[in-house]
C-alpha positions in Angstrom: 15.2 14.8 -4.6 13.7 16.0 -7.8 14.5 18.2 -9.8 13.0 21.4 -8.9 11.1 22.7 -12.0 8.8 19.7 -11.7 5.8 18.6 -10.0 6.9 14.4 -11.3 8.7 11.6 -8.9 10.1 9.2 -9.0 9.6 6.6 -6.0 10.3 2.9 -5.7 10.7 1.2 -2.1 11.2 -3.0 -0.7 8.0 -4.7 -0.7 7.2 -5.8 2.6 5.5 -9.0 3.5 2.0 -9.0 3.6 1.2 -5.3 2.6 -2.3 -5.4 0.4 -1.7 -2.1 -0.7 0.7 1.7 -0.3 -0.5 5.5 0.6 2.1 7.7 -1.1 2.1 11.3 0.4 3.3 14.7 0.4 3.4 17.6 1.8 3.7 21.0 0.7 5.5 23.6 3.6 4.1 26.8 2.5 0.3 25.8 1.0 -0.2 23.2 2.7 0.6 22.4 5.8 -0.8 19.2 6.0 0.4 15.8 4.2 -2.0 14.9 1.0 -2.5 11.8 -0.2 -1.1 11.7 -3.9 -1.6 7.6 -4.9 -2.5 4.7 -3.6 -1.0 1.4 -5.2 -1.8 -2.0 -4.6 1.1 -4.9 -3.7 2.2 -7.8 -5.6 3.7 -10.1 -3.7 5.6 -11.3 -6.9 7.7 -8.7 -7.1 10.2 -8.1 -5.2 9.5 -3.3 -5.2 7.7 -1.2 -6.2 8.5 2.1 -8.7 6.1 4.6 -9.5 5.5 7.9 -11.3 3.9 10.1 -9.4 2.4 14.0 -10.8 2.1 16.8 -7.0 -1.3 18.1 -7.4 -1.1 22.1 -9.1 -0.8 23.2 -4.6 2.3 22.5 -5.0 5.4 24.9 -5.4 9.1 24.3 -6.3 10.7 25.5 -3.2 12.7 23.2 -1.8 11.1 23.0 1.6 7.9 20.8 0.2 8.4 17.2 1.7 8.2 14.7 -0.8 
């Protein structure tokens, strides 16, 4: 869980064989109940994991109920 006074979060996940890219979504329960595409990351066959830091759009607030 990121610090609640920031809109940046670092995500890390294991590579999925055969994937072309990964779509990263977030949901803000208070101002937007729909999932919002935050970033698209290209798959790299030679990586065992992927890691990316994303900045959430300004519509995201600092409440713990946000689904990141």
